C-alpha beads as a LAMMPS data file, in Angstrom:
LAMMPS data file: protein, C-alpha beads

480 atoms
479 bonds

1 atom types
1 bond types

-500.0 500.0 xlo xhi
-500.0 500.0 ylo yhi
-500.0 500.0 zlo zhi

Masses

1 110.0

Atoms # bond

1 1 1 -252.590 74.258 -21.515
2 1 1 -252.569 75.112 -25.183
3 1 1 -252.712 72.248 -27.637
4 1 1 -250.084 71.797 -30.344
5 1 1 -252.414 73.171 -33.015
6 1 1 -253.187 76.239 -30.886
7 1 1 -249.466 76.920 -30.336
8 1 1 -248.866 76.668 -34.084
9 1 1 -251.792 78.995 -34.753
10 1 1 -250.403 81.527 -32.244
11 1 1 -246.988 81.400 -33.887
12 1 1 -248.560 81.913 -37.306
13 1 1 -250.818 84.772 -36.181
14 1 1 -254.103 82.878 -36.585
15 1 1 -254.944 82.071 -32.945
16 1 1 -258.650 82.108 -32.027
17 1 1 -260.762 80.808 -29.147
18 1 1 -264.545 80.946 -28.761
19 1 1 -266.372 81.544 -25.505
20 1 1 -270.000 81.325 -24.464
21 1 1 -269.307 83.450 -21.402
22 1 1 -267.104 86.549 -21.477
23 1 1 -267.418 89.048 -18.620
24 1 1 -266.206 92.640 -18.532
25 1 1 -266.179 94.158 -15.049
26 1 1 -265.278 97.864 -14.625
27 1 1 -263.262 99.230 -11.743
28 1 1 -265.746 102.074 -11.352
29 1 1 -269.528 101.990 -11.023
30 1 1 -269.819 104.883 -13.479
31 1 1 -269.187 102.469 -16.374
32 1 1 -271.476 99.581 -17.350
33 1 1 -270.525 95.905 -17.078
34 1 1 -271.031 93.418 -19.926
35 1 1 -271.508 89.672 -20.222
36 1 1 -272.202 87.366 -23.105
37 1 1 -270.725 85.075 -25.772
38 1 1 -267.871 86.110 -28.016
39 1 1 -264.384 85.281 -29.181
40 1 1 -260.710 86.185 -28.711
41 1 1 -258.367 86.150 -31.698
42 1 1 -255.227 87.600 -33.210
43 1 1 -255.632 90.356 -35.772
44 1 1 -253.359 90.955 -38.768
45 1 1 -250.755 92.768 -36.644
46 1 1 -250.588 90.036 -33.987
47 1 1 -252.637 91.833 -31.345
48 1 1 -255.116 89.862 -29.249
49 1 1 -258.582 91.347 -29.688
50 1 1 -261.962 90.320 -28.310
51 1 1 -265.591 90.683 -29.303
52 1 1 -268.478 90.261 -26.870
53 1 1 -272.215 90.259 -27.589
54 1 1 -274.373 91.291 -24.610
55 1 1 -278.052 91.087 -25.500
56 1 1 -279.150 92.516 -22.145
57 1 1 -276.889 95.560 -21.836
58 1 1 -278.309 98.969 -22.650
59 1 1 -275.492 101.510 -22.146
60 1 1 -276.356 105.186 -22.398
61 1 1 -274.600 107.840 -24.420
62 1 1 -271.548 109.377 -22.754
63 1 1 -267.792 109.185 -22.596
64 1 1 -266.433 105.709 -23.070
65 1 1 -263.558 104.273 -20.998
66 1 1 -260.282 105.977 -21.798
67 1 1 -261.914 109.144 -23.081
68 1 1 -261.291 112.406 -21.278
69 1 1 -259.387 115.646 -21.511
70 1 1 -256.826 115.536 -24.360
71 1 1 -253.251 115.017 -23.214
72 1 1 -254.098 113.436 -19.863
73 1 1 -253.346 109.913 -18.637
74 1 1 -256.108 107.328 -18.560
75 1 1 -257.385 107.159 -14.953
76 1 1 -257.071 103.753 -13.253
77 1 1 -260.812 103.506 -12.657
78 1 1 -261.443 103.527 -16.424
79 1 1 -259.941 100.066 -16.881
80 1 1 -261.868 96.798 -16.979
81 1 1 -261.091 93.204 -16.047
82 1 1 -261.931 90.518 -18.619
83 1 1 -262.800 86.924 -17.748
84 1 1 -263.542 84.381 -20.498
85 1 1 -264.501 80.705 -20.194
86 1 1 -263.599 79.039 -23.476
87 1 1 -265.110 75.917 -25.002
88 1 1 -262.345 73.778 -23.516
89 1 1 -263.241 74.861 -19.969
90 1 1 -260.194 77.100 -19.540
91 1 1 -260.698 80.371 -17.700
92 1 1 -258.744 83.284 -19.165
93 1 1 -258.287 86.582 -17.333
94 1 1 -256.870 89.935 -18.423
95 1 1 -256.562 93.324 -16.727
96 1 1 -256.244 96.925 -17.900
97 1 1 -258.781 96.526 -20.694
98 1 1 -260.280 99.609 -22.361
99 1 1 -263.345 98.353 -24.263
100 1 1 -265.407 100.152 -26.855
101 1 1 -269.120 99.371 -26.897
102 1 1 -272.019 100.235 -29.129
103 1 1 -274.735 102.582 -27.928
104 1 1 -278.149 102.860 -29.577
105 1 1 -278.841 101.454 -33.026
106 1 1 -281.109 98.640 -34.129
107 1 1 -280.408 96.486 -31.119
108 1 1 -281.396 99.154 -28.616
109 1 1 -284.537 99.893 -30.626
110 1 1 -285.652 96.400 -29.747
111 1 1 -285.012 97.143 -26.082
112 1 1 -281.412 96.292 -25.278
113 1 1 -278.140 94.948 -26.608
114 1 1 -274.552 96.026 -27.138
115 1 1 -271.446 94.856 -28.979
116 1 1 -268.142 95.280 -27.111
117 1 1 -264.627 95.021 -28.453
118 1 1 -261.059 95.922 -27.625
119 1 1 -257.506 94.676 -27.482
120 1 1 -255.865 92.571 -24.767
121 1 1 -252.255 93.383 -23.764
122 1 1 -251.790 90.064 -21.940
123 1 1 -254.037 87.278 -20.680
124 1 1 -253.405 84.232 -18.523
125 1 1 -255.022 80.917 -17.663
126 1 1 -254.318 78.745 -14.585
127 1 1 -253.933 75.011 -15.096
128 1 1 -254.991 72.158 -12.854
129 1 1 -252.735 69.226 -12.114
130 1 1 -249.232 68.455 -10.938
131 1 1 -246.423 69.601 -13.192
132 1 1 -242.616 69.407 -13.005
133 1 1 -240.880 72.764 -12.699
134 1 1 -240.193 74.242 -16.114
135 1 1 -240.644 77.308 -18.260
136 1 1 -241.524 77.414 -21.945
137 1 1 -241.347 80.581 -24.025
138 1 1 -242.003 81.402 -27.646
139 1 1 -240.300 84.529 -29.010
140 1 1 -241.422 85.568 -32.497
141 1 1 -238.921 86.886 -35.007
142 1 1 -236.207 86.010 -37.486
143 1 1 -233.195 84.931 -35.414
144 1 1 -229.727 83.483 -35.780
145 1 1 -228.440 81.285 -32.939
146 1 1 -225.310 79.196 -32.295
147 1 1 -226.942 75.862 -33.135
148 1 1 -225.242 72.818 -31.628
149 1 1 -227.702 69.919 -32.093
150 1 1 -229.816 68.246 -34.742
151 1 1 -233.551 67.698 -34.849
152 1 1 -234.368 64.478 -36.705
153 1 1 -237.674 64.104 -38.479
154 1 1 -239.398 61.253 -40.268
155 1 1 -242.043 61.569 -42.954
156 1 1 -244.705 58.884 -42.680
157 1 1 -247.725 57.965 -44.732
158 1 1 -250.868 56.124 -43.774
159 1 1 -252.659 53.999 -46.371
160 1 1 -255.340 56.671 -46.899
161 1 1 -253.425 59.871 -46.265
162 1 1 -250.666 62.037 -47.755
163 1 1 -247.154 62.142 -46.272
164 1 1 -246.778 64.156 -43.082
165 1 1 -243.913 65.000 -40.766
166 1 1 -243.451 63.997 -37.154
167 1 1 -240.569 63.843 -34.702
168 1 1 -238.786 60.535 -34.163
169 1 1 -241.258 58.405 -32.171
170 1 1 -242.573 54.854 -32.405
171 1 1 -245.116 54.890 -35.255
172 1 1 -248.768 54.527 -34.418
173 1 1 -250.937 51.893 -36.041
174 1 1 -252.153 54.196 -38.815
175 1 1 -248.609 55.249 -39.720
176 1 1 -247.849 52.289 -41.912
177 1 1 -244.999 53.510 -44.015
178 1 1 -241.944 55.712 -43.592
179 1 1 -241.256 57.667 -46.752
180 1 1 -238.284 59.856 -45.792
181 1 1 -235.867 61.132 -43.148
182 1 1 -234.458 64.614 -42.622
183 1 1 -232.169 66.370 -40.163
184 1 1 -232.245 70.051 -39.238
185 1 1 -229.482 71.816 -37.303
186 1 1 -231.733 74.110 -35.313
187 1 1 -231.180 73.516 -31.575
188 1 1 -228.935 75.286 -29.062
189 1 1 -228.591 73.496 -25.726
190 1 1 -227.198 75.276 -22.678
191 1 1 -226.052 73.241 -19.686
192 1 1 -225.792 76.016 -17.097
193 1 1 -224.946 75.804 -13.411
194 1 1 -228.574 75.904 -12.229
195 1 1 -230.584 75.534 -15.435
196 1 1 -230.922 73.353 -18.495
197 1 1 -232.060 75.513 -21.422
198 1 1 -232.992 74.352 -24.909
199 1 1 -233.454 76.934 -27.661
200 1 1 -235.058 75.648 -30.865
201 1 1 -235.019 77.793 -33.988
202 1 1 -237.909 77.837 -36.472
203 1 1 -239.060 80.075 -39.294
204 1 1 -241.444 81.851 -36.920
205 1 1 -239.113 82.384 -33.952
206 1 1 -237.475 80.762 -30.928
207 1 1 -239.061 78.027 -28.797
208 1 1 -237.323 77.912 -25.403
209 1 1 -237.607 75.388 -22.578
210 1 1 -235.817 76.053 -19.267
211 1 1 -235.747 73.513 -16.412
212 1 1 -234.073 74.117 -13.026
213 1 1 -231.541 71.709 -11.567
214 1 1 -232.704 70.598 -8.134
215 1 1 -234.147 73.947 -7.077
216 1 1 -237.164 76.188 -7.454
217 1 1 -237.758 77.898 -10.764
218 1 1 -236.365 81.434 -10.304
219 1 1 -238.954 84.213 -10.177
220 1 1 -239.081 86.455 -13.224
221 1 1 -236.975 84.052 -15.276
222 1 1 -238.969 84.797 -18.440
223 1 1 -237.927 88.454 -18.448
224 1 1 -234.311 87.684 -17.558
225 1 1 -234.012 85.154 -20.414
226 1 1 -235.420 87.800 -22.780
227 1 1 -232.772 90.285 -21.648
228 1 1 -229.950 87.755 -21.887
229 1 1 -230.887 86.708 -25.412
230 1 1 -231.141 90.369 -26.399
231 1 1 -227.500 90.926 -25.394
232 1 1 -226.009 87.589 -26.499
233 1 1 -227.777 87.492 -29.894
234 1 1 -227.749 91.292 -30.422
235 1 1 -231.412 90.949 -31.335
236 1 1 -234.305 92.508 -29.349
237 1 1 -236.994 89.988 -28.466
238 1 1 -240.195 89.690 -26.449
239 1 1 -242.087 86.516 -25.631
240 1 1 -245.531 85.916 -27.097
241 1 1 -246.320 82.679 -25.238
242 1 1 -245.294 81.654 -21.725
243 1 1 -246.071 78.314 -20.062
244 1 1 -244.792 78.311 -16.496
245 1 1 -244.809 75.338 -14.125
246 1 1 -244.014 76.273 -10.547
247 1 1 -244.775 74.591 -7.215
248 1 1 -246.847 71.886 -8.891
249 1 1 -249.200 74.414 -10.522
250 1 1 -249.175 75.742 -14.047
251 1 1 -250.005 78.997 -15.822
252 1 1 -250.236 79.847 -19.509
253 1 1 -249.859 83.482 -20.600
254 1 1 -250.387 85.008 -24.039
255 1 1 -249.352 88.479 -25.182
256 1 1 -250.242 90.782 -27.993
257 1 1 -247.414 91.625 -30.339
258 1 1 -246.557 95.177 -29.341
259 1 1 -243.415 95.631 -31.436
260 1 1 -242.376 94.500 -34.884
261 1 1 -239.344 92.292 -35.303
262 1 1 -236.255 94.072 -36.578
263 1 1 -232.609 93.202 -37.044
264 1 1 -230.081 95.474 -35.392
265 1 1 -226.944 96.593 -37.209
266 1 1 -224.727 95.156 -34.457
267 1 1 -222.932 91.830 -34.499
268 1 1 -223.246 89.608 -31.404
269 1 1 -220.630 90.529 -28.780
270 1 1 -219.231 86.973 -29.023
271 1 1 -219.615 85.971 -32.662
272 1 1 -220.199 82.202 -32.891
273 1 1 -219.169 82.213 -36.556
274 1 1 -215.590 82.511 -35.259
275 1 1 -215.710 81.846 -31.488
276 1 1 -216.481 78.408 -29.925
277 1 1 -220.105 77.971 -28.855
278 1 1 -218.913 77.095 -25.336
279 1 1 -217.781 80.704 -24.958
280 1 1 -221.194 81.927 -26.129
281 1 1 -222.777 79.674 -23.497
282 1 1 -220.434 81.173 -20.895
283 1 1 -221.501 84.670 -21.908
284 1 1 -225.160 83.637 -21.627
285 1 1 -224.657 82.186 -18.151
286 1 1 -222.575 85.102 -16.829
287 1 1 -225.005 87.751 -18.082
288 1 1 -228.026 85.848 -16.751
289 1 1 -226.343 85.471 -13.342
290 1 1 -225.505 89.191 -13.364
291 1 1 -229.095 90.395 -13.937
292 1 1 -231.008 87.746 -11.949
293 1 1 -230.568 89.407 -8.516
294 1 1 -232.360 92.491 -9.863
295 1 1 -235.750 92.244 -8.150
296 1 1 -237.719 94.922 -9.983
297 1 1 -240.414 93.672 -12.428
298 1 1 -238.718 95.329 -15.388
299 1 1 -235.514 95.143 -17.396
300 1 1 -232.198 95.552 -15.596
301 1 1 -230.724 99.037 -16.277
302 1 1 -227.846 97.505 -18.244
303 1 1 -230.338 95.585 -20.377
304 1 1 -232.143 98.868 -21.020
305 1 1 -228.832 100.307 -22.276
306 1 1 -228.344 97.270 -24.533
307 1 1 -231.866 97.510 -25.933
308 1 1 -231.524 101.243 -26.629
309 1 1 -228.267 100.694 -28.523
310 1 1 -229.720 97.860 -30.623
311 1 1 -232.844 99.848 -31.468
312 1 1 -230.829 102.911 -32.426
313 1 1 -228.509 100.854 -34.652
314 1 1 -231.524 99.804 -36.734
315 1 1 -232.322 103.473 -37.426
316 1 1 -229.464 105.823 -38.395
317 1 1 -225.767 105.948 -37.607
318 1 1 -226.335 109.292 -35.823
319 1 1 -228.959 107.658 -33.565
320 1 1 -226.533 104.809 -32.925
321 1 1 -223.779 107.245 -31.942
322 1 1 -226.028 109.052 -29.462
323 1 1 -227.276 105.788 -27.921
324 1 1 -223.738 104.433 -27.515
325 1 1 -222.465 107.667 -25.979
326 1 1 -225.283 107.675 -23.417
327 1 1 -225.122 103.914 -22.719
328 1 1 -221.377 103.915 -21.977
329 1 1 -221.663 106.893 -19.623
330 1 1 -224.682 105.322 -17.898
331 1 1 -222.853 102.012 -17.485
332 1 1 -219.779 103.681 -16.016
333 1 1 -221.740 105.817 -13.554
334 1 1 -223.793 102.851 -12.354
335 1 1 -221.440 99.862 -12.488
336 1 1 -218.041 101.501 -11.880
337 1 1 -218.686 103.889 -8.954
338 1 1 -215.153 103.523 -7.559
339 1 1 -213.425 104.140 -10.871
340 1 1 -211.948 107.527 -11.719
341 1 1 -212.006 108.809 -8.145
342 1 1 -209.353 111.554 -7.760
343 1 1 -206.133 110.786 -5.906
344 1 1 -205.884 111.876 -2.234
345 1 1 -203.284 114.510 -3.153
346 1 1 -205.692 116.165 -5.587
347 1 1 -208.519 116.050 -3.052
348 1 1 -206.290 117.756 -0.472
349 1 1 -205.411 120.528 -2.919
350 1 1 -209.069 121.017 -3.842
351 1 1 -209.883 121.364 -0.135
352 1 1 -207.202 124.073 0.172
353 1 1 -208.621 125.857 -2.862
354 1 1 -212.117 125.788 -1.341
355 1 1 -210.705 127.308 1.851
356 1 1 -209.039 130.133 -0.105
357 1 1 -212.281 130.882 -1.938
358 1 1 -214.275 130.919 1.295
359 1 1 -211.806 133.289 2.965
360 1 1 -211.582 135.646 -0.012
361 1 1 -213.301 139.051 -0.204
362 1 1 -215.479 137.980 -3.136
363 1 1 -219.243 138.471 -2.976
364 1 1 -221.282 135.644 -1.506
365 1 1 -222.921 134.818 -4.837
366 1 1 -219.540 134.600 -6.575
367 1 1 -218.176 132.378 -3.801
368 1 1 -221.159 130.037 -4.120
369 1 1 -220.715 129.673 -7.870
370 1 1 -216.948 129.230 -7.569
371 1 1 -217.264 126.576 -4.847
372 1 1 -219.842 124.724 -6.959
373 1 1 -217.473 124.665 -9.930
374 1 1 -214.500 123.550 -7.836
375 1 1 -216.483 120.796 -6.086
376 1 1 -216.774 118.933 -9.406
377 1 1 -213.037 118.287 -9.223
378 1 1 -213.690 115.952 -6.275
379 1 1 -216.076 113.625 -8.085
380 1 1 -215.382 110.913 -10.603
381 1 1 -216.349 111.338 -14.251
382 1 1 -216.639 108.851 -17.104
383 1 1 -213.643 110.246 -18.985
384 1 1 -211.260 109.954 -16.056
385 1 1 -212.658 106.502 -15.276
386 1 1 -211.926 105.223 -18.789
387 1 1 -208.432 106.707 -18.774
388 1 1 -207.784 104.971 -15.463
389 1 1 -209.027 101.677 -16.919
390 1 1 -206.642 101.928 -19.880
391 1 1 -203.752 101.816 -17.409
392 1 1 -204.780 98.389 -16.075
393 1 1 -206.300 96.753 -19.178
394 1 1 -204.897 95.781 -22.558
395 1 1 -208.423 95.444 -23.955
396 1 1 -209.654 98.979 -23.283
397 1 1 -207.317 101.206 -25.263
398 1 1 -207.065 104.971 -25.650
399 1 1 -208.184 104.507 -29.256
400 1 1 -211.550 103.156 -28.049
401 1 1 -211.827 105.866 -25.390
402 1 1 -211.054 108.587 -27.940
403 1 1 -213.764 107.222 -30.271
404 1 1 -216.356 107.388 -27.494
405 1 1 -215.262 110.912 -26.538
406 1 1 -215.452 112.065 -30.157
407 1 1 -219.084 110.985 -30.586
408 1 1 -220.159 111.899 -27.055
409 1 1 -219.466 115.604 -26.957
410 1 1 -221.412 116.691 -30.063
411 1 1 -224.187 114.115 -29.499
412 1 1 -224.755 115.183 -25.897
413 1 1 -224.987 118.861 -26.897
414 1 1 -227.235 118.420 -29.917
415 1 1 -224.555 119.133 -32.500
416 1 1 -223.769 117.246 -35.671
417 1 1 -220.759 114.934 -35.587
418 1 1 -218.673 116.591 -38.267
419 1 1 -216.768 113.628 -39.674
420 1 1 -217.184 111.687 -42.937
421 1 1 -219.793 108.937 -42.909
422 1 1 -217.251 106.096 -43.067
423 1 1 -215.335 107.542 -40.122
424 1 1 -218.537 107.882 -38.090
425 1 1 -219.324 104.214 -38.716
426 1 1 -215.807 103.321 -37.576
427 1 1 -216.189 105.442 -34.424
428 1 1 -219.471 103.685 -33.594
429 1 1 -217.843 100.268 -34.083
430 1 1 -215.153 101.210 -31.580
431 1 1 -217.680 102.604 -29.096
432 1 1 -219.751 99.412 -29.380
433 1 1 -216.671 97.287 -28.629
434 1 1 -215.919 99.500 -25.616
435 1 1 -219.521 99.076 -24.440
436 1 1 -219.276 95.273 -24.720
437 1 1 -215.899 95.142 -22.961
438 1 1 -217.277 97.102 -20.007
439 1 1 -220.133 94.590 -19.753
440 1 1 -217.723 91.634 -20.129
441 1 1 -215.741 92.919 -17.169
442 1 1 -218.808 93.563 -15.038
443 1 1 -220.269 90.058 -15.550
444 1 1 -216.931 88.244 -15.249
445 1 1 -216.705 86.862 -18.792
446 1 1 -213.338 85.170 -19.497
447 1 1 -213.762 83.739 -22.987
448 1 1 -212.773 84.844 -26.463
449 1 1 -214.108 87.708 -28.559
450 1 1 -213.314 89.123 -31.986
451 1 1 -211.961 92.654 -32.209
452 1 1 -213.597 94.044 -35.353
453 1 1 -211.997 97.461 -34.889
454 1 1 -208.518 96.191 -35.823
455 1 1 -207.254 95.061 -39.194
456 1 1 -207.773 91.343 -39.702
457 1 1 -210.346 91.142 -36.903
458 1 1 -208.019 89.381 -34.447
459 1 1 -209.385 87.200 -31.692
460 1 1 -208.529 87.886 -28.072
461 1 1 -209.123 86.171 -24.742
462 1 1 -210.812 88.586 -22.392
463 1 1 -209.507 89.076 -18.850
464 1 1 -211.455 91.136 -16.273
465 1 1 -209.655 94.364 -15.406
466 1 1 -211.694 96.165 -12.735
467 1 1 -211.281 96.369 -9.852
468 1 1 -207.562 95.966 -10.560
469 1 1 -205.861 93.151 -8.724
470 1 1 -203.093 94.081 -6.334
471 1 1 -199.689 92.832 -7.431
472 1 1 -198.130 90.862 -4.570
473 1 1 -194.871 92.293 -3.292
474 1 1 -192.083 89.756 -2.894
475 1 1 -188.873 90.354 -1.012
476 1 1 -185.747 90.269 -3.134
477 1 1 -183.737 87.172 -2.454
478 1 1 -180.100 87.739 -1.449
479 1 1 -177.566 86.811 -4.088
480 1 1 -175.215 83.969 -3.350

Bonds

1 1 1 2
2 1 2 3
3 1 3 4
4 1 4 5
5 1 5 6
6 1 6 7
7 1 7 8
8 1 8 9
9 1 9 10
10 1 10 11
11 1 11 12
12 1 12 13
13 1 13 14
14 1 14 15
15 1 15 16
16 1 16 17
17 1 17 18
18 1 18 19
19 1 19 20
20 1 20 21
21 1 21 22
22 1 22 23
23 1 23 24
24 1 24 25
25 1 25 26
26 1 26 27
27 1 27 28
28 1 28 29
29 1 29 30
30 1 30 31
31 1 31 32
32 1 32 33
33 1 33 34
34 1 34 35
35 1 35 36
36 1 36 37
37 1 37 38
38 1 38 39
39 1 39 40
40 1 40 41
41 1 41 42
42 1 42 43
43 1 43 44
44 1 44 45
45 1 45 46
46 1 46 47
47 1 47 48
48 1 48 49
49 1 49 50
50 1 50 51
51 1 51 52
52 1 52 53
53 1 53 54
54 1 54 55
55 1 55 56
56 1 56 57
57 1 57 58
58 1 58 59
59 1 59 60
60 1 60 61
61 1 61 62
62 1 62 63
63 1 63 64
64 1 64 65
65 1 65 66
66 1 66 67
67 1 67 68
68 1 68 69
69 1 69 70
70 1 70 71
71 1 71 72
72 1 72 73
73 1 73 74
74 1 74 75
75 1 75 76
76 1 76 77
77 1 77 78
78 1 78 79
79 1 79 80
80 1 80 81
81 1 81 82
82 1 82 83
83 1 83 84
84 1 84 85
85 1 85 86
86 1 86 87
87 1 87 88
88 1 88 89
89 1 89 90
90 1 90 91
91 1 91 92
92 1 92 93
93 1 93 94
94 1 94 95
95 1 95 96
96 1 96 97
97 1 97 98
98 1 98 99
99 1 99 100
100 1 100 101
101 1 101 102
102 1 102 103
103 1 103 104
104 1 104 105
105 1 105 106
106 1 106 107
107 1 107 108
108 1 108 109
109 1 109 110
110 1 110 111
111 1 111 112
112 1 112 113
113 1 113 114
114 1 114 115
115 1 115 116
116 1 116 117
117 1 117 118
118 1 118 119
119 1 119 120
120 1 120 121
121 1 121 122
122 1 122 123
123 1 123 124
124 1 124 125
125 1 125 126
126 1 126 127
127 1 127 128
128 1 128 129
129 1 129 130
130 1 130 131
131 1 131 132
132 1 132 133
133 1 133 134
134 1 134 135
135 1 135 136
136 1 136 137
137 1 137 138
138 1 138 139
139 1 139 140
140 1 140 141
141 1 141 142
142 1 142 143
143 1 143 144
144 1 144 145
145 1 145 146
146 1 146 147
147 1 147 148
148 1 148 149
149 1 149 150
150 1 150 151
151 1 151 152
152 1 152 153
153 1 153 154
154 1 154 155
155 1 155 156
156 1 156 157
157 1 157 158
158 1 158 159
159 1 159 160
160 1 160 161
161 1 161 162
162 1 162 163
163 1 163 164
164 1 164 165
165 1 165 166
166 1 166 167
167 1 167 168
168 1 168 169
169 1 169 170
170 1 170 171
171 1 171 172
172 1 172 173
173 1 173 174
174 1 174 175
175 1 175 176
176 1 176 177
177 1 177 178
178 1 178 179
179 1 179 180
180 1 180 181
181 1 181 182
182 1 182 183
183 1 183 184
184 1 184 185
185 1 185 186
186 1 186 187
187 1 187 188
188 1 188 189
189 1 189 190
190 1 190 191
191 1 191 192
192 1 192 193
193 1 193 194
194 1 194 195
195 1 195 196
196 1 196 197
197 1 197 198
198 1 198 199
199 1 199 200
200 1 200 201
201 1 201 202
202 1 202 203
203 1 203 204
204 1 204 205
205 1 205 206
206 1 206 207
207 1 207 208
208 1 208 209
209 1 209 210
210 1 210 211
211 1 211 212
212 1 212 213
213 1 213 214
214 1 214 215
215 1 215 216
216 1 216 217
217 1 217 218
218 1 218 219
219 1 219 220
220 1 220 221
221 1 221 222
222 1 222 223
223 1 223 224
224 1 224 225
225 1 225 226
226 1 226 227
227 1 227 228
228 1 228 229
229 1 229 230
230 1 230 231
231 1 231 232
232 1 232 233
233 1 233 234
234 1 234 235
235 1 235 236
236 1 236 237
237 1 237 238
238 1 238 239
239 1 239 240
240 1 240 241
241 1 241 242
242 1 242 243
243 1 243 244
244 1 244 245
245 1 245 246
246 1 246 247
247 1 247 248
248 1 248 249
249 1 249 250
250 1 250 251
251 1 251 252
252 1 252 253
253 1 253 254
254 1 254 255
255 1 255 256
256 1 256 257
257 1 257 258
258 1 258 259
259 1 259 260
260 1 260 261
261 1 261 262
262 1 262 263
263 1 263 264
264 1 264 265
265 1 265 266
266 1 266 267
267 1 267 268
268 1 268 269
269 1 269 270
270 1 270 271
271 1 271 272
272 1 272 273
273 1 273 274
274 1 274 275
275 1 275 276
276 1 276 277
277 1 277 278
278 1 278 279
279 1 279 280
280 1 280 281
281 1 281 282
282 1 282 283
283 1 283 284
284 1 284 285
285 1 285 286
286 1 286 287
287 1 287 288
288 1 288 289
289 1 289 290
290 1 290 291
291 1 291 292
292 1 292 293
293 1 293 294
294 1 294 295
295 1 295 296
296 1 296 297
297 1 297 298
298 1 298 299
299 1 299 300
300 1 300 301
301 1 301 302
302 1 302 303
303 1 303 304
304 1 304 305
305 1 305 306
306 1 306 307
307 1 307 308
308 1 308 309
309 1 309 310
310 1 310 311
311 1 311 312
312 1 312 313
313 1 313 314
314 1 314 315
315 1 315 316
316 1 316 317
317 1 317 318
318 1 318 319
319 1 319 320
320 1 320 321
321 1 321 322
322 1 322 323
323 1 323 324
324 1 324 325
325 1 325 326
326 1 326 327
327 1 327 328
328 1 328 329
329 1 329 330
330 1 330 331
331 1 331 332
332 1 332 333
333 1 333 334
334 1 334 335
335 1 335 336
336 1 336 337
337 1 337 338
338 1 338 339
339 1 339 340
340 1 340 341
341 1 341 342
342 1 342 343
343 1 343 344
344 1 344 345
345 1 345 346
346 1 346 347
347 1 347 348
348 1 348 349
349 1 349 350
350 1 350 351
351 1 351 352
352 1 352 353
353 1 353 354
354 1 354 355
355 1 355 356
356 1 356 357
357 1 357 358
358 1 358 359
359 1 359 360
360 1 360 361
361 1 361 362
362 1 362 363
363 1 363 364
364 1 364 365
365 1 365 366
366 1 366 367
367 1 367 368
368 1 368 369
369 1 369 370
370 1 370 371
371 1 371 372
372 1 372 373
373 1 373 374
374 1 374 375
375 1 375 376
376 1 376 377
377 1 377 378
378 1 378 379
379 1 379 380
380 1 380 381
381 1 381 382
382 1 382 383
383 1 383 384
384 1 384 385
385 1 385 386
386 1 386 387
387 1 387 388
388 1 388 389
389 1 389 390
390 1 390 391
391 1 391 392
392 1 392 393
393 1 393 394
394 1 394 395
395 1 395 396
396 1 396 397
397 1 397 398
398 1 398 399
399 1 399 400
400 1 400 401
401 1 401 402
402 1 402 403
403 1 403 404
404 1 404 405
405 1 405 406
406 1 406 407
407 1 407 408
408 1 408 409
409 1 409 410
410 1 410 411
411 1 411 412
412 1 412 413
413 1 413 414
414 1 414 415
415 1 415 416
416 1 416 417
417 1 417 418
418 1 418 419
419 1 419 420
420 1 420 421
421 1 421 422
422 1 422 423
423 1 423 424
424 1 424 425
425 1 425 426
426 1 426 427
427 1 427 428
428 1 428 429
429 1 429 430
430 1 430 431
431 1 431 432
432 1 432 433
433 1 433 434
434 1 434 435
435 1 435 436
436 1 436 437
437 1 437 438
438 1 438 439
439 1 439 440
440 1 440 441
441 1 441 442
442 1 442 443
443 1 443 444
444 1 444 445
445 1 445 446
446 1 446 447
447 1 447 448
448 1 448 449
449 1 449 450
450 1 450 451
451 1 451 452
452 1 452 453
453 1 453 454
454 1 454 455
455 1 455 456
456 1 456 457
457 1 457 458
458 1 458 459
459 1 459 460
460 1 460 461
461 1 461 462
462 1 462 463
463 1 463 464
464 1 464 465
465 1 465 466
466 1 466 467
467 1 467 468
468 1 468 469
469 1 469 470
470 1 470 471
471 1 471 472
472 1 472 473
473 1 473 474
474 1 474 475
475 1 475 476
476 1 476 477
477 1 477 478
478 1 478 479
479 1 479 480
């Protein structure tokens, strides 16, 4: 387990641990192994890097791990496994390491010796003891959250020391005097059906604690919380620290910062500046429940669409338009497979047309091409799906559908969207609302949202629209 000072150092980018025993074991015998003292620390960009000093190694000249023919992938047998025993007795492990090591030089002139270094994508450390089930994450970045609770702090002073800050707790013997109180509105608490989640905001990022209610901690919860926050906050995020307590055992994982924090140009789909925080909590719970059944060790496809849109919005409006056009079509094809299917009458006529083509005296190649073109009439397409949705929903309007269609066609064919800049921004705003509404429906959200595409930004209560509910037929009562 990391101490409080180590967690603070990690958040600030100054984390460092020293080890008297670091081992680097290759997957292939064609590369040398290394062992010796060294250290693991964060560099200026937030990456975890290591240095190892092996006084006994004497590697020969040759290609180092990861080197090979230009343009090829790094073979699996080039990677190393790192094991480090730090001064606190914790054993850290990391895989897929590509070290660089010194060959020759003054050390080898004396007989042997090599200096190894490299970066660590992710490393973990098991913990001994019995722990309650919980998950703690730290996500670096500059965030805005729908805060709902206060954090109270007290400044205390010992007789020989300057004032310092601590959370409200009974003072220890050396904390003689309280010199000030302060309150910070920086906590968002979520009381979900199966989880209690606390999100605390700081200058360096989000500190999250999730505890299950009377059940096992769900597998892969760290990734699913990342995805949910990405959608709800409209802010991409990736955890840097994970402390997981499961089945009585504990594990601490640290990551290198692989992406820089950036703010997207999109507003949250449910804007807590205007909408009650209970509705934001509902959105969080519904989206998390929607993606949790996904068993693959990666982002849910819808979360990939969300992330692509947010990233594109931080670049150019043209990139945003392309990402929205693709994301909406992807969402419709994947999550609305029964929408836009042609009516039985049309399918029957298409079948007759196929029969006429087959029985015609056209050449075989012409028949094949004609039948291929006609067969597309039998399948659903995103445009027909959206038009069908507009007939059963007051939220999805033809104005939103037309905006998506206007940016989709030129974007998909590599052409410039020939409209004034202000109009293109307006089209993207409408496409983003359409994208969010399709997700609202899929996850079963029933709260409020703000329609920023209409004058005055009116608020509306969302109602799921697909699949459409059958209207019960009642017999007309006889008149008296």
